[in-house]
C-alpha positions as a printed Julia matrix, in Angstrom:
257×3 Matrix{Float64}:
 -19.15  -13.06  15.97
 -20.32  -16.52  16.66
 -23.74  -17.19  14.87
 -25.32  -17.06  18.13
 -25.13  -13.23  18.26
 -26.51  -13.13  15.14
 -29.44  -15.42  16.27
 -30.59  -13.66  19.56
 -30.6   -10.33  17.17
 -32.85  -11.73  14.77
 -34.6   -14.57  16.51
 -38.25  -13.31  16.51
 -41.3   -14.75  17.61
 -44.73  -13.96  18.67
 -46.15  -11.79  20.87
 -48.35  -14.0   22.43
 -45.36  -16.51  22.94
 -42.65  -13.8   24.85
 -44.81  -13.64  28.29
 -44.25  -17.78  28.72
 -40.96  -17.44  27.31
 -40.06  -14.74  30.0
 -41.65  -16.89  32.41
 -39.55  -19.37  31.44
 -36.7   -17.62  31.92
 -37.46  -16.22  35.2
 -37.66  -19.89  36.33
 -34.36  -20.44  34.79
 -32.37  -17.65  36.52
 -34.7   -18.91  39.88
 -33.16  -22.33  39.56
 -29.85  -21.33  38.56
 -29.45  -18.67  41.56
 -31.8   -20.36  44.74
 -29.89  -23.84  45.41
 -28.26  -24.02  48.9
 -24.19  -23.58  48.26
 -21.3   -21.4   48.43
 -22.62  -18.18  47.07
 -26.05  -18.12  48.65
 -23.86  -18.79  51.86
 -21.78  -15.71  51.4
 -25.13  -13.61  50.09
 -26.13  -14.71  54.07
 -23.12  -13.96  55.95
 -23.73  -10.62  54.62
 -26.86  -10.01  54.96
 -26.82  -10.81  58.25
 -23.61   -9.12  59.26
 -23.66   -5.84  57.45
 -27.53   -5.44  55.89
 -29.96   -5.89  52.27
 -27.25   -3.77  50.48
 -23.95   -6.25  51.82
 -26.08   -8.69  50.79
 -27.13   -7.43  47.23
 -23.36   -6.5   46.3
 -22.69  -10.44  47.3
 -25.0   -11.46  44.74
 -23.88   -9.14  41.89
 -20.54  -10.22  42.21
 -22.09  -13.72  41.45
 -23.85  -12.85  39.06
 -21.18  -11.07  37.37
 -19.75  -14.01  37.01
 -22.78  -15.55  35.14
 -22.69  -12.26  32.88
 -19.02  -13.62  32.19
 -20.11  -16.88  31.22
 -22.33  -16.12  29.26
 -20.85  -13.65  26.67
 -17.36  -16.61  27.1
 -20.5   -19.0   26.02
 -21.48  -16.78  22.97
 -18.36  -17.02  21.59
 -16.94  -20.84  22.23
 -14.45  -19.69  24.97
 -15.42  -21.47  27.83
 -15.53  -24.82  26.29
 -11.74  -24.55  26.78
 -12.32  -24.88  30.76
 -13.89  -28.62  30.15
 -11.54  -29.54  27.06
  -8.68  -28.65  29.45
  -8.87  -30.89  32.03
  -5.67  -29.26  34.7
  -6.81  -26.26  33.82
 -10.12  -27.29  35.23
  -8.74  -29.45  38.1
  -6.85  -26.08  38.71
  -9.95  -23.83  39.19
 -10.92  -26.58  41.35
  -8.25  -26.69  43.48
  -8.67  -22.5   43.62
 -12.1   -22.44  43.99
 -11.67  -24.75  46.88
  -8.69  -23.45  48.7
 -10.61  -20.1   48.39
 -14.07  -21.6   50.07
 -11.68  -22.52  52.95
 -10.24  -19.65  53.69
 -13.33  -17.27  53.07
 -15.23  -19.91  56.2
 -12.19  -18.99  58.15
 -13.33  -15.78  58.06
 -16.72  -16.42  58.46
 -15.73  -18.34  61.43
 -13.65  -15.3   63.04
 -17.0   -12.61  62.15
 -18.87  -15.59  63.76
 -16.53  -14.97  67.11
 -16.68  -11.45  66.7
 -20.1   -11.46  66.98
 -20.03  -13.09  70.18
 -18.96   -9.97  72.35
 -19.56   -7.16  69.65
 -22.82   -5.54  68.92
 -23.91   -6.38  64.98
 -24.84   -2.96  64.73
 -21.02   -2.12  64.9
 -20.29   -5.3   62.57
 -22.45   -3.68  60.05
 -20.26   -0.49  60.01
 -17.22   -2.66  58.28
 -16.67   -2.47  54.79
 -18.27   -5.35  53.09
 -16.46   -7.59  50.62
 -19.16   -9.61  49.07
 -18.75   -8.81  45.9
 -15.01   -9.66  45.55
 -15.26  -12.65  47.59
 -18.4   -14.1   45.37
 -17.09  -12.91  42.09
 -13.72  -14.72  42.7
 -15.36  -17.73  44.18
 -18.09  -18.11  40.8
 -15.09  -17.41  38.16
 -13.05  -20.08  40.07
 -16.33  -22.61  39.95
 -15.8   -25.05  37.17
 -18.96  -26.12  37.41
 -20.78  -23.15  36.81
 -18.87  -22.95  33.86
 -20.53  -26.22  33.17
 -23.98  -25.01  33.45
 -23.1   -22.64  30.61
 -21.82  -24.76  28.28
 -24.89  -27.33  28.84
 -27.94  -25.5   29.98
 -26.52  -22.05  29.01
 -26.29  -23.83  25.66
 -29.21  -25.02  25.19
 -31.24  -21.53  25.96
 -28.83  -20.0   23.62
 -29.36  -22.11  20.48
 -32.84  -21.51  18.77
 -36.1   -23.53  19.37
 -38.69  -24.25  21.56
 -38.46  -26.15  25.14
 -41.28  -27.39  26.84
 -40.59  -26.53  30.59
 -43.28  -28.68  31.99
 -43.32  -31.82  30.56
 -40.15  -32.51  32.18
 -41.42  -32.7   35.52
 -42.05  -36.35  36.69
 -45.13  -36.79  38.26
 -46.96  -34.05  36.12
 -45.12  -34.05  32.81
 -48.03  -35.34  30.71
 -50.96  -33.49  32.22
 -48.79  -29.88  32.06
 -47.23  -30.78  28.74
 -47.84  -27.61  26.41
 -48.4   -24.92  29.4
 -45.83  -23.74  29.37
 -43.63  -23.38  26.42
 -40.72  -21.12  25.6
 -38.44  -19.91  22.98
 -35.11  -21.0   23.33
 -32.58  -18.38  21.47
 -34.47  -15.36  21.72
 -33.74  -12.11  23.77
 -36.54  -12.35  26.45
 -35.49  -15.7   27.51
 -31.86  -14.5   28.22
 -33.18  -11.33  30.02
 -35.56  -13.23  31.76
 -33.05  -15.53  33.07
 -31.23  -12.86  34.32
 -33.83  -11.19  35.77
 -34.77  -14.43  37.51
 -31.38  -13.78  39.5
 -31.58  -10.27  40.19
 -35.13  -11.33  41.92
 -33.32  -14.19  44.12
 -30.58  -11.65  45.28
 -32.62   -8.87  46.3
 -35.57  -11.03  47.87
 -32.87  -13.49  49.45
 -30.85  -10.37  51.37
 -34.23   -8.88  52.74
 -35.63  -11.91  53.37
 -32.42  -12.41  55.74
 -32.38   -8.98  57.1
 -36.22   -9.49  57.94
 -35.32  -12.41  60.2
 -32.47  -10.99  61.46
 -34.76   -8.1   62.74
 -36.99  -10.29  64.75
 -34.54  -12.84  66.28
 -31.71  -11.33  67.92
 -29.0   -13.68  67.66
 -29.62  -14.33  64.29
 -26.09  -12.93  62.95
 -24.15  -15.21  64.43
 -25.47  -18.01  63.23
 -25.72  -17.03  59.94
 -22.37  -16.42  59.99
 -21.51  -20.33  61.85
 -23.52  -22.55  58.95
 -21.88  -20.41  56.07
 -18.7   -20.99  57.69
 -20.07  -24.64  57.63
 -21.31  -24.53  54.07
 -17.78  -23.08  52.67
 -15.42  -25.33  54.56
 -17.45  -28.7   53.25
 -18.07  -27.04  49.99
 -14.17  -26.5   50.06
 -13.34  -29.79  51.35
 -15.54  -31.58  48.67
 -13.58  -29.25  45.84
 -10.2   -30.1   47.36
 -11.27  -33.84  47.47
 -12.26  -33.84  43.94
  -9.07  -32.87  42.49
  -6.58  -35.23  45.54
  -8.03  -38.14  44.33
  -6.93  -37.87  40.37
  -4.22  -36.12  41.42
  -2.94  -38.78  43.99
  -2.99  -41.1   40.82
  -1.19  -39.3   38.4
   1.64  -39.25  40.9
   1.36  -42.93  41.56
   1.27  -42.98  38.19
   4.88  -40.89  37.47
   6.3   -43.39  40.64
   5.41  -46.15  39.19
   7.3   -45.26  35.93
  10.39  -43.98  37.08
  10.92  -47.0   39.48
  10.51  -49.09  36.05
  12.84  -46.98  34.24
  15.06  -46.64  37.68
  15.0   -50.91  37.39
């Protein structure tokens, strides 16, 4: 087993260091889960259409992928993705196509909500867990997070979180020092993710109850975010792929000539 496992089980810190370490973990978890993107688009759509439980399930799908990448980072297997350009490009392409497909589904949901009662749509089976899980597992940038920031959090040491803030770094230095490589930090990280995937769907549901036509709007926004992310993913693959094809054609023409 990787030496990080031993570190996680044996690294000890004083009790006074546990609270800032836990808080730091929650901050990292929220920073990972909260930014707008395809995962939160799926969570928002499921919450607006089918309620809090459906949104939570979608969030659990994304968190399950993070747990898988965490384990793979522990044993060093996740590095295969970054060390194999072909595999990384394939993941980007598959992820982009899936986002476009789910965007099409969100458009269908939005159109259906124009003529169907939202309460009727809420009775449909939620596929949010599967959608978020598949999207996250085919997202190489999520793997890169665990190979960069994640690996840094797994290695034993200390991290002065607030000292990196550009405006108040000098004044805030030493106020939030976390112990990296400690189980409390990792528990806080996943705790922060849980806070987001429970609170974000609750906020969407509360807003839906106050704004009668919120569900179709959320569905359209979700479709736009997913479609934009899908096009972005495919665009990042298309350039290098066309370059390879061009080089192959040049080589073939050169060989024939």
